C-alpha positions in Angstrom: 16.4 21.7 26.6 17.0 20.8 30.3 15.5 17.3 30.1 17.6 16.6 27.0 20.8 17.5 28.9 19.6 15.3 31.8 18.9 12.4 29.5 22.6 12.5 28.4 23.6 12.1 32.0 21.3 9.3 32.9 22.4 5.8 31.9 18.9 4.5 31.6 17.4 7.6 30.0 16.0 6.0 26.8 14.2 3.3 28.9 12.8 5.8 31.4 11.5 8.0 28.6 9.9 5.2 26.7 8.2 3.7 29.7 6.9 7.1 30.8 5.5 7.6 27.3 3.9 4.2 27.2 2.3 4.8 30.6 0.9 8.2 29.4 -0.6 6.5 26.3 -2.1 3.6 28.2 -3.7 5.8 30.9 -5.6 7.6 28.1 -7.8 4.5 27.4 -10.2 5.8 30.1 -10.4 9.2 28.4 -14.2 9.0 27.8 -15.2 7.2 31.0 -18.8 8.1 31.7 -19.1 10.3 28.6 -22.7 9.1 28.2 -23.7 11.0 31.3 -21.6 14.1 31.0 -23.4 17.4 31.5 -22.6 20.3 29.1 -20.8 17.6 27.0 -19.7 20.1 24.3 -17.6 22.0 26.8 -16.3 18.9 28.6 -15.4 17.2 25.3 -13.5 20.2 24.2 -11.5 20.3 27.4 -10.8 16.6 27.4 -9.8 16.6 23.7 -7.4 19.5 24.3 -5.8 17.9 27.3 -5.5 14.6 25.4 -3.6 16.3 22.6 -1.2 17.8 25.0 -0.6 14.5 26.8 -0.1 12.6 23.5 2.3 15.3 22.2 4.3 14.9 25.4 4.4 11.1 25.0 5.4 11.4 21.4 8.2 13.8 22.3 9.5 11.5 25.0 9.5 8.6 22.5 11.4 10.7 20.0 13.9 11.7 22.6 14.4 8.0 23.5 15.1 7.2 19.9 17.4 10.2 19.5 19.3 9.5 22.7 19.7 5.8 21.8 21.1 6.8 18.4 23.5 9.2 20.1 24.8 6.3 22.2 25.1 4.0 19.2 22.4 1.6 20.6 18.9 0.5 19.7 16.0 2.2 21.4 13.9 0.2 23.9 11.6 -2.4 22.5 8.3 -1.0 21.0 9.5 2.6 21.0 8.9 3.0 17.3 5.5 1.4 17.6 4.4 3.6 20.4 5.5 6.7 18.5 3.2 5.6 15.7 0.5 5.0 18.4 0.8 8.5 19.7 0.6 10.1 16.3 -2.4 7.9 15.4 -4.4 8.9 18.4 -3.5 12.5 17.9 -5.0 12.3 14.4 -1.7 13.2 12.7 -2.4 10.6 10.0 0.4 11.4 7.5 3.1 11.3 10.2 1.4 8.2 11.7 1.7 6.4 8.3 5.4 7.2 8.1 5.9 6.1 11.8 4.0 2.8 11.2 6.2 2.0 8.2 9.3 2.8 10.3 8.1 0.5 13.1 7.6 -2.2 10.5 11.1 -1.7 9.2 12.5 -2.1 12.7 10.2 -5.1 13.4 9.3 -3.3 16.6 6.3 -5.5 17.5 4.3 -8.5 16.3 3.0 -8.2 12.7 -0.7 -8.3 13.7 -0.3 -5.2 15.9 1.2 -3.2 13.1 -1.4 -4.5 10.7 -4.3 -3.3 12.7 -2.7 0.1 13.4 -1.9 0.4 9.7 -5.6 -0.5 9.0 -6.7 2.4 11.1 -4.3 4.8 9.3 -5.5 3.7 5.9 -9.1 4.0 7.2 -8.6 7.6 8.2 -6.9 8.3 4.9 -10.0 7.0 3.0 -8.3 3.9 1.6 -11.0 1.4 2.6 -9.9 -1.5 0.5 -6.4 -1.6 2.0 -7.8 -1.0 5.5 -10.2 -3.9 5.2 -7.4 -6.2 4.0 -5.1 -5.3 6.8 -7.8 -5.4 9.5 -8.9 -8.9 8.3 -5.3 -10.0 8.3 -4.8 -8.7 11.8 -7.7 -10.9 13.0 -6.2 -14.0 11.3 -2.7 -13.4 12.6 -3.5 -12.4 16.1 -3.0 -14.9 18.9 -6.0 -15.9 20.9 -5.3 -13.6 23.8 -5.0 -10.5 21.5 -7.7 -11.3 18.9 -10.5 -9.3 20.4 -8.7 -6.0 19.8 -8.2 -7.0 16.2 -11.9 -7.9 15.9 -13.1 -4.6 17.2 -10.9 -2.8 14.6 -12.2 -5.1 11.9 -15.8 -4.4 12.9 -15.2 -0.7 12.8 -13.6 -0.8 9.4 -16.4 -3.0 8.1 -19.0 -0.4 9.2 -17.1 2.5 7.7 -16.6 0.6 4.4 -20.4 0.2 4.1 -20.7 -3.5 5.1 -23.2 -2.6 7.8 -24.7 -6.0 8.3 -21.4 -7.7 8.6 -20.2 -5.1 11.0 -23.3 -5.4 13.1 -22.9 -9.2 13.2 -19.3 -8.8 14.3 -20.2 -6.3 17.0 -23.0 -8.7 18.2 -20.5 -11.5 18.4 -18.1 -9.4 20.4 -20.9 -8.7 22.9 -20.7 -12.3 23.9 -17.0 -12.3 24.7 -15.9 -12.0 28.3 -13.0 -9.6 27.6 -14.8 -7.3 25.2 -14.9 -4.2 27.5 -11.1 -4.2 28.0 -10.6 -4.8 24.3 -12.8 -1.9 23.3 -11.0 0.4 25.6 -7.7 -0.8 24.2 -8.9 0.1 20.7 -10.2 3.5 21.9 -6.8 4.3 23.2 -5.3 4.4 19.7 -8.2 6.4 18.2 -8.6 10.2 18.0 -11.3 11.5 20.3 -14.1 11.7 17.7 -13.3 8.2 16.4 -13.6 6.9 20.0 -17.1 8.4 20.1 -18.0 6.7 16.9 -16.8 3.3 18.1 -18.5 3.8 21.5 -21.8 4.8 19.9 -21.8 1.7 17.6 -21.0 -0.6 20.5 -23.9 0.8 22.5 -26.3 0.6 19.6 -25.6 -3.0 18.8 -26.0 -3.8 22.6 -29.4 -2.1 22.4 -28.3 0.6 24.9 -30.3 3.1 22.8 -30.2 6.0 25.1 -26.5 5.9 25.5 -26.0 5.3 21.8 -28.2 8.4 20.9 -26.3 10.6 23.3 -22.9 9.5 22.0 -23.9 10.0 18.4 -24.9 13.5 19.3 -21.6 14.1 20.9 -19.8 12.7 17.8 -21.7 14.9 15.5 -21.0 17.9 17.7 -17.3 17.6 16.9 -15.7 19.4 14.0 -13.4 16.6 12.9 -15.7 14.2 11.1 -15.9 14.5 7.4 -19.3 14.6 5.6 -19.3 10.9 4.6 -18.7 9.9 8.2 -21.4 12.4 9.4 -23.9 10.8 6.9 -23.1 7.4 8.3 -23.4 8.5 11.9 -26.8 10.1 11.1 -28.0 6.9 9.5 -27.1 4.9 12.5 -28.7 7.5 14.8 -31.9 7.4 12.7 -32.1 3.6 13.2 -32.6 4.2 16.9 -35.9 6.0 16.2 -37.4 4.6 13.0 -40.5 6.9 13.1 
């Protein structure tokens, strides 16, 4: 490939590739901006989800190229390259590959433990291993430094909800509503989630904040997607029904 040959010629190629990939991933945290007010949301969601997959695949390929080129040069890849490769795979919904990538990032001690714990918690959640997911998500809250704990708490609240601890999850979401940095933290969590899981988290957040019209709209958008399995659909319908108890 042309870019691969160019990478061999550029002394800073691994760093450039890794930074470009990280930027691509981080920019996707605004993927669903204004989704509550989208018209013809089914069509728009399909287009956005498709574009997101292409962007994350490109980011993943850049990160893999940075790893490969570093290996060819006999050097370590740039910091957090393994972590962001796992990040891209997680947000694409490639759960099996993400699990392998998270384990490899842990082997290379690519980032702080709490960041790997919460990503691993999500991978186990999506695989249906709720017990392990809860343990890792809780550990990530305990181990996170103050400046990074809100992200861990959002992931923990999501895992609690999906594990059936609905009251505890609601209490955690309500507590998060009182935090000044909660919006940025929620967007950071959304950036590592597949599109349908972003909708689930967004709907829960609206519902706990009593933004019922927004919550109802986003639950409908979530249920319109083909990815959710039946247990998640049942839970989403239960939450949606709570908005209109008649």
